[in-house]
SETORDO-308549 format. One record per residue: residue in three letters; x, y, z of N, C-alpha, C, O in turn. Coordinates in Angstrom, 3 decimals. Example, Ala and Ser with C-alpha at 12.3 -4.5 7.8 and 13.67 -1.06 7.14 Angstrom:
2
+---------+----------+----------+----------+----------+----------+----------+----------+----------+----------+----------+----------+----------+
| residuo |     n_xx |     n_yy |     n_zz |    ca_xx |    ca_yy |    ca_zz |     c_xx |     c_yy |     c_zz |     o_xx |     o_yy |     o_zz |
+---------+----------+----------+----------+----------+----------+----------+----------+----------+----------+----------+----------+----------+
|     ALA |   13.190 |   -5.690 |    7.800 |   12.300 |   -4.500 |    7.800 |   13.200 |   -3.300 |    7.800 |   14.236 |   -3.319 |    8.465 |
|     SER |   12.850 |   -2.250 |    7.080 |   13.670 |   -1.060 |    7.140 |   12.900 |    0.030 |    7.870 |   13.409 |    1.138 |    8.039 |
+---------+----------+----------+----------+----------+----------+----------+----------+----------+----------+----------+----------+----------+
END
This chain:
100
+---------+----------+----------+----------+----------+----------+----------+----------+----------+----------+----------+----------+----------+
| residuo |     n_xx |     n_yy |     n_zz |    ca_xx |    ca_yy |    ca_zz |     c_xx |     c_yy |     c_zz |     o_xx |     o_yy |     o_zz |
+---------+----------+----------+----------+----------+----------+----------+----------+----------+----------+----------+----------+----------+
|     MET |   71.542 |  110.298 |   77.878 |   71.711 |  109.886 |   79.028 |   70.661 |  110.541 |   79.361 |   70.487 |  111.646 |   78.846 |
|     LYS |   69.714 |  110.023 |   80.297 |   68.231 |  110.287 |   80.954 |   68.739 |  111.366 |   82.121 |   69.947 |  111.547 |   82.271 |
|     GLY |   67.799 |  112.047 |   82.910 |   67.989 |  112.783 |   83.556 |   68.682 |  111.811 |   85.170 |   69.651 |  112.128 |   85.859 |
|     SER |   67.548 |  110.361 |   85.374 |   68.046 |  110.277 |   86.640 |   69.499 |  109.876 |   85.836 |   70.391 |  110.566 |   86.329 |
|     GLU |   70.050 |  108.958 |   84.724 |   71.115 |  108.458 |   85.108 |   72.556 |  109.936 |   85.048 |   73.685 |  109.915 |   85.539 |
|     ILE |   72.065 |  110.710 |   84.485 |   73.096 |  111.684 |   84.921 |   72.921 |  112.132 |   86.416 |   73.736 |  113.014 |   86.689 |
|     SER |   72.226 |  111.844 |   87.312 |   72.238 |  111.950 |   88.631 |   72.629 |  111.442 |   89.529 |   73.047 |  111.806 |   90.628 |
|     ARG |   72.375 |  109.837 |   88.651 |   72.961 |  108.781 |   89.116 |   75.197 |  108.659 |   89.069 |   76.044 |  108.030 |   89.702 |
|     TRP |   75.202 |  109.481 |   88.152 |   76.692 |  109.613 |   87.302 |   77.248 |  110.333 |   88.508 |   78.150 |  110.034 |   89.289 |
|     ILE |   76.355 |  111.477 |   88.415 |   77.096 |  112.964 |   89.554 |   77.127 |  111.550 |   91.029 |   78.081 |  111.036 |   91.613 |
|     GLN |   76.005 |  111.397 |   91.133 |   76.490 |  110.712 |   92.975 |   77.734 |  109.671 |   93.189 |   78.404 |  109.504 |   94.208 |
|     MET |   77.823 |  109.121 |   92.111 |   79.277 |  107.996 |   91.912 |   80.439 |  108.956 |   91.821 |   81.603 |  108.563 |   91.896 |
|     THR |   80.163 |  109.998 |   91.686 |   81.742 |  111.067 |   91.034 |   82.205 |  111.294 |   92.693 |   83.299 |  111.106 |   93.227 |
|     GLU |   80.892 |  111.781 |   93.272 |   81.182 |  112.591 |   94.807 |   81.512 |  110.992 |   95.805 |   82.047 |  111.218 |   96.890 |
|     VAL |   81.284 |  109.792 |   95.555 |   81.462 |  108.710 |   96.271 |   82.795 |  108.574 |   96.521 |   83.514 |  108.294 |   95.562 |
|     GLN |   83.629 |  108.808 |   98.368 |   84.401 |  108.701 |   98.698 |   84.645 |  107.360 |   99.114 |   83.739 |  106.735 |   99.666 |
|     ILE |   86.504 |  106.502 |   98.785 |   86.458 |  105.869 |   99.307 |   87.287 |  105.693 |  100.953 |   88.132 |  106.440 |  101.446 |
|     LYS |   86.734 |  104.542 |  101.472 |   86.764 |  104.944 |  102.981 |   88.076 |  104.786 |  103.555 |   89.045 |  104.056 |  103.346 |
|     ARG |   87.746 |  105.817 |  104.433 |   89.109 |  106.096 |  104.792 |   90.299 |  104.938 |  105.511 |   91.507 |  105.171 |  105.558 |
|     ALA |   89.828 |  104.039 |  105.884 |   90.956 |  103.005 |  106.041 |   91.723 |  102.389 |  105.231 |   92.832 |  101.915 |  105.476 |
|     ILE |   90.804 |  102.382 |  103.673 |   91.715 |  101.893 |  102.699 |   91.980 |  102.923 |  101.587 |   92.568 |  102.760 |  100.518 |
|     SER |   91.467 |  103.900 |  102.043 |   92.053 |  104.982 |  101.105 |   93.740 |  105.017 |  100.521 |   94.113 |  105.244 |   99.370 |
|     LYS |   94.406 |  104.773 |  101.481 |   95.618 |  105.387 |  101.217 |   96.261 |  103.743 |  100.210 |   96.938 |  103.815 |   99.184 |
|     VAL |   95.895 |  102.679 |  100.748 |   96.175 |  101.580 |   99.844 |   95.683 |  101.401 |   98.239 |   96.354 |  100.867 |   97.357 |
|     VAL |   94.300 |  102.003 |   98.087 |   93.799 |  102.174 |   96.994 |   94.580 |  103.453 |   96.217 |   95.147 |  103.125 |   95.175 |
|     THR |   94.685 |  105.032 |   96.650 |   94.973 |  105.422 |   95.950 |   97.148 |  104.897 |   95.742 |   97.749 |  105.462 |   94.828 |
|     ASP |   97.843 |  104.011 |   96.542 |   99.093 |  104.140 |   96.069 |   98.974 |  102.920 |   95.201 |  100.088 |  102.750 |   94.706 |
|     ARG |   98.387 |  102.261 |   94.906 |   98.126 |  101.172 |   93.755 |   97.569 |  102.032 |   92.849 |   98.493 |  102.341 |   92.097 |
|     ALA |   96.374 |  102.700 |   92.435 |   95.800 |  103.270 |   91.228 |   97.137 |  104.532 |   90.905 |   97.081 |  105.062 |   89.795 |
|     LYS |   97.976 |  104.860 |   91.600 |   98.622 |  105.640 |   90.898 |  100.397 |  105.156 |   90.315 |  101.302 |  105.812 |   89.800 |
|     THR |  100.204 |  103.114 |   90.887 |  101.310 |  102.607 |   90.144 |  100.871 |  102.191 |   89.108 |  101.621 |  101.968 |   88.159 |
|     GLY |   99.442 |  101.972 |   89.044 |   98.710 |  101.402 |   87.965 |   98.782 |   99.786 |   88.121 |   99.193 |   99.141 |   87.157 |
|     VAL |   98.463 |   99.234 |   89.102 |   98.890 |   97.883 |   89.913 |   97.069 |   97.683 |   89.940 |   96.430 |   98.505 |   90.596 |
|     CYS |   96.337 |   96.579 |   89.209 |   95.257 |   95.985 |   89.764 |   95.078 |   96.491 |   91.287 |   96.051 |   96.376 |   92.031 |
|     LEU |   93.423 |   97.257 |   91.975 |   93.117 |   96.756 |   93.058 |   93.034 |   95.850 |   93.598 |   92.632 |   95.891 |   94.760 |
|     HIS |   93.492 |   94.236 |   92.792 |   92.854 |   92.874 |   93.471 |   94.044 |   92.139 |   93.237 |   94.166 |   91.132 |   93.934 |
|     CYS |   94.972 |   92.395 |   92.414 |   95.797 |   91.709 |   91.542 |   97.331 |   92.552 |   91.291 |   97.517 |   93.768 |   91.326 |
|     GLU |   98.072 |   91.736 |   91.098 |   99.411 |   92.435 |   90.654 |   99.638 |   92.586 |   89.225 |  100.717 |   92.576 |   88.632 |
|     SER |   98.573 |   92.714 |   88.802 |   98.511 |   92.907 |   87.222 |   98.400 |   94.320 |   86.505 |   97.882 |   95.228 |   87.155 |
|     THR |   98.687 |   94.485 |   85.676 |   98.344 |   96.408 |   85.366 |   96.915 |   96.827 |   85.107 |   96.192 |   96.214 |   84.322 |
|     ALA |   96.638 |   97.593 |   85.599 |   95.229 |   98.229 |   85.874 |   95.062 |   98.963 |   84.479 |   95.457 |  100.091 |   84.185 |
|     LYS |   94.514 |   98.230 |   83.846 |   93.276 |   98.869 |   82.475 |   92.341 |   99.929 |   82.555 |   92.496 |  100.939 |   81.869 |
|     LYS |   91.221 |   99.771 |   83.460 |   89.949 |  100.198 |   83.735 |   89.921 |  100.568 |   84.906 |   90.696 |  100.160 |   85.771 |
|     ARG |   89.086 |  101.330 |   85.064 |   88.414 |  101.709 |   87.085 |   89.555 |  101.282 |   88.176 |   89.316 |  101.184 |   89.380 |
|     GLY |   90.920 |  101.025 |   87.534 |   91.745 |  100.342 |   88.682 |   91.655 |   98.591 |   88.695 |   91.887 |   97.736 |   89.549 |
|     LEU |   91.261 |   98.572 |   87.487 |   91.237 |   97.320 |   87.440 |   92.038 |   96.698 |   86.510 |   92.566 |   97.447 |   85.688 |
|     CYS |   92.348 |   95.077 |   86.397 |   92.921 |   94.766 |   85.417 |   91.845 |   94.426 |   84.119 |   90.839 |   95.135 |   84.086 |
|     SER |   91.966 |   93.605 |   83.277 |   91.450 |   93.207 |   82.269 |   90.650 |   92.061 |   82.774 |   89.617 |   92.056 |   82.105 |
|     LYS |   90.628 |   90.873 |   83.824 |   90.050 |   89.778 |   84.273 |   89.236 |   90.758 |   85.650 |   88.037 |   90.481 |   85.636 |
|     HIS |   89.486 |   91.523 |   86.491 |   88.686 |   91.963 |   87.137 |   87.877 |   92.616 |   86.723 |   86.761 |   92.241 |   87.082 |
|     TYR |   87.884 |   93.670 |   85.954 |   87.271 |   94.470 |   85.075 |   86.106 |   93.678 |   84.396 |   84.978 |   94.163 |   84.490 |
|     GLU |   86.258 |   92.646 |   83.803 |   85.038 |   91.489 |   83.091 |   84.372 |   91.100 |   83.971 |   83.163 |   90.952 |   83.790 |
|     GLN |   85.182 |   90.713 |   85.630 |   84.416 |   90.634 |   86.377 |   83.028 |   91.373 |   87.225 |   81.962 |   90.888 |   87.606 |
|     PHE |   83.534 |   92.591 |   87.295 |   83.055 |   93.515 |   87.481 |   81.693 |   93.924 |   86.689 |   80.643 |   94.371 |   87.151 |
|     ARG |   81.972 |   93.692 |   85.649 |   81.073 |   94.217 |   84.535 |   80.121 |   93.153 |   84.275 |   79.073 |   93.397 |   83.677 |
|     ARG |   80.504 |   91.633 |   84.811 |   79.796 |   91.075 |   84.668 |   78.483 |   90.812 |   85.803 |   77.340 |   90.632 |   85.383 |
|     ALA |   78.760 |   90.814 |   87.074 |   78.593 |   91.382 |   88.311 |   77.709 |   92.268 |   88.348 |   76.692 |   92.075 |   89.015 |
|     LYS |   77.907 |   93.490 |   87.606 |   77.028 |   94.576 |   87.451 |   76.110 |   93.946 |   86.859 |   75.051 |   93.993 |   87.485 |
|     ALA |   76.058 |   93.226 |   85.668 |   74.783 |   93.428 |   84.207 |   73.894 |   91.963 |   85.228 |   72.952 |   91.349 |   84.727 |
|     ALA |   74.340 |   91.698 |   86.401 |   73.491 |   90.667 |   86.936 |   72.561 |   90.915 |   87.689 |   71.584 |   90.226 |   87.983 |
|     ILE |   73.039 |   92.511 |   88.202 |   71.918 |   93.219 |   89.099 |   71.086 |   93.699 |   88.864 |   71.547 |   94.790 |   88.529 |
|     PRO |   69.846 |   93.782 |   88.729 |   68.620 |   94.625 |   88.381 |   68.561 |   95.874 |   88.010 |   68.682 |   96.487 |   89.071 |
|     ARG |   68.443 |   96.687 |   87.110 |   69.100 |   97.800 |   86.926 |   68.944 |   98.995 |   87.633 |   69.748 |   99.928 |   87.641 |
|     SER |   67.691 |   98.919 |   88.331 |   66.998 |   99.966 |   89.483 |   68.358 |   99.573 |   90.562 |   68.915 |  100.386 |   91.299 |
|     GLU |   68.544 |   98.787 |   90.487 |   69.960 |   98.430 |   91.974 |   70.890 |   98.658 |   91.360 |   71.621 |   97.901 |   91.998 |
|     GLN |   71.912 |   99.312 |   90.201 |   72.488 |   98.780 |   89.859 |   73.649 |  100.402 |   90.345 |   74.858 |  100.178 |   90.400 |
|     ALA |   73.293 |  101.461 |   90.563 |   73.891 |  102.323 |   90.546 |   74.145 |  102.514 |   92.538 |   75.131 |  103.033 |   93.063 |
|     ASP |   73.347 |  102.123 |   93.020 |   73.371 |  101.902 |   94.348 |   74.171 |  100.580 |   94.500 |   73.772 |  100.037 |   95.530 |
|     TRP |   74.951 |   99.980 |   94.014 |   75.789 |   98.544 |   93.611 |   77.005 |   98.879 |   93.985 |   77.802 |   98.627 |   94.888 |
|     GLU |   76.876 |   99.862 |   92.522 |   78.474 |  100.772 |   91.934 |   78.750 |  101.287 |   93.242 |   79.526 |  100.817 |   94.074 |
|     VAL |   78.044 |  102.280 |   93.329 |   78.738 |  103.102 |   94.923 |   78.992 |  102.359 |   96.033 |   79.715 |  102.996 |   96.800 |
|     GLU |   78.727 |  101.366 |   96.413 |   79.007 |  100.413 |   97.239 |   80.250 |  100.216 |   96.960 |   81.154 |  100.739 |   97.612 |
|     GLN |   80.486 |   99.261 |   95.727 |   81.885 |   99.194 |   94.997 |   83.264 |  100.034 |   95.215 |   84.435 |   99.715 |   95.426 |
|     ILE |   82.402 |  101.538 |   95.028 |   83.572 |  102.625 |   94.835 |   83.715 |  103.193 |   96.499 |   84.425 |  103.994 |   97.107 |
|     ARG |   82.763 |  102.403 |   96.761 |   83.726 |  103.329 |   99.081 |   84.191 |  101.894 |   99.291 |   85.295 |  101.672 |   99.788 |
|     ASP |   83.578 |  101.168 |   99.017 |   85.036 |   99.718 |   99.516 |   85.998 |   99.763 |   98.890 |   86.659 |   98.766 |   99.179 |
|     GLY |   86.666 |  100.554 |   97.925 |   87.576 |  100.507 |   97.256 |   88.316 |   99.141 |   96.716 |   89.414 |   98.599 |   96.842 |
|     LYS |   86.650 |   98.825 |   95.814 |   86.855 |   97.317 |   94.795 |   86.975 |   98.112 |   93.441 |   87.538 |   97.515 |   92.524 |
|     VAL |   86.553 |   99.278 |   93.225 |   86.713 |   99.908 |   91.811 |   86.469 |  101.287 |   91.710 |   85.444 |  101.879 |   92.046 |
|     LEU |   87.494 |  101.750 |   91.220 |   86.952 |  103.165 |   91.207 |   86.303 |  103.964 |   90.216 |   86.427 |  103.727 |   89.014 |
|     ASN |   85.500 |  105.060 |   90.750 |   85.098 |  105.973 |   89.504 |   85.743 |  106.360 |   88.403 |   86.969 |  106.368 |   88.292 |
|     GLY |   84.963 |  106.689 |   87.568 |   85.791 |  106.877 |   86.450 |   86.565 |  108.518 |   86.505 |   87.703 |  108.657 |   86.057 |
|     LEU |   86.019 |  109.347 |   86.930 |   86.925 |  110.290 |   87.534 |   88.207 |  110.325 |   88.860 |   89.052 |  111.208 |   89.012 |
|     GLN |   88.028 |  109.165 |   89.649 |   88.772 |  108.907 |   90.250 |   90.498 |  108.727 |   89.819 |   91.511 |  109.042 |   90.444 |
|     ILE |   90.366 |  108.275 |   88.881 |   91.827 |  107.465 |   88.358 |   92.236 |  108.710 |   87.892 |   93.453 |  108.682 |   88.072 |
|     LEU |   91.905 |  109.969 |   87.317 |   92.259 |  111.023 |   86.360 |   92.729 |  111.498 |   87.737 |   93.945 |  111.430 |   87.918 |
|     GLU |   91.930 |  111.997 |   88.800 |   92.335 |  112.673 |   89.608 |   93.556 |  112.313 |   90.955 |   94.135 |  113.033 |   91.767 |
|     ILE |   93.562 |  110.882 |   90.684 |   95.277 |  110.686 |   91.828 |   96.119 |  109.856 |   90.646 |   97.025 |  109.102 |   91.002 |
|     ARG |   95.813 |  110.005 |   89.305 |   96.987 |  109.964 |   88.660 |   97.675 |  111.351 |   88.005 |   98.817 |  111.566 |   87.600 |
|     SER |   96.547 |  112.149 |   88.074 |   96.890 |  113.608 |   87.403 |   98.184 |  114.072 |   88.039 |   98.603 |  113.376 |   88.963 |
|     THR |   98.853 |  115.100 |   87.700 |  100.353 |  115.798 |   88.018 |  100.135 |  117.239 |   87.638 |   99.987 |  117.547 |   86.455 |
|     ASN |  100.109 |  118.170 |   88.649 |  100.708 |  119.232 |   88.215 |  101.364 |  119.945 |   87.972 |  101.365 |  121.005 |   88.598 |
|     VAL |  102.411 |  119.664 |   86.742 |  103.322 |  120.357 |   86.626 |  104.016 |  121.592 |   86.966 |  105.198 |  121.851 |   87.188 |
|     PHE |  102.604 |  122.499 |   86.937 |  102.935 |  124.023 |   87.574 |  102.939 |  123.804 |   88.891 |  103.850 |  124.504 |   89.332 |
|     SER |  102.423 |  123.215 |   89.775 |  102.454 |  123.190 |   91.483 |  104.166 |  122.990 |   91.737 |  104.584 |  123.559 |   92.746 |
|     GLU |  105.044 |  122.339 |   91.027 |  106.352 |  122.524 |   91.730 |  106.949 |  123.542 |   91.686 |  107.835 |  123.847 |   92.484 |
|     ARG |  106.445 |  124.441 |   90.461 |  107.348 |  125.696 |   90.197 |  106.757 |  126.409 |   91.267 |  107.552 |  127.216 |   91.748 |
|     SER |  105.324 |  126.399 |   91.971 |  105.003 |  127.490 |   92.528 |  105.653 |  127.599 |   93.783 |  106.102 |  128.595 |   94.352 |
|     ALA |  105.617 |  125.889 |   94.262 |  105.967 |  125.853 |   95.680 |  107.587 |  126.233 |   95.890 |  108.226 |  125.787 |   96.843 |
|     SER |  107.966 |  126.813 |   95.223 |  109.728 |  127.058 |   95.152 |  109.802 |  128.889 |   95.448 |  110.889 |  129.466 |   95.475 |
+---------+----------+----------+----------+----------+----------+----------+----------+----------+----------+----------+----------+----------+
END
């Protein structure tokens, strides 16, 4: 991974979903439902069909513009970044104990 690719990846991990849609996106991700249909989410909050559409759309964009386009998709709640799904789905089994 080149330095510019690493900085773009870091930029994507810091992108926040628009506040108006964040609850819907979070709820769908927690339940494992695709952000665009009722199928089971497989990757980045998308079912297989929608993930392939995302991949193809991204591949059709010039490489120099892909990172900005992907950030826009994350911000619009159309796809999750790689770490968002882990943050949303992860639960801390110790937090229940410490709250008591």
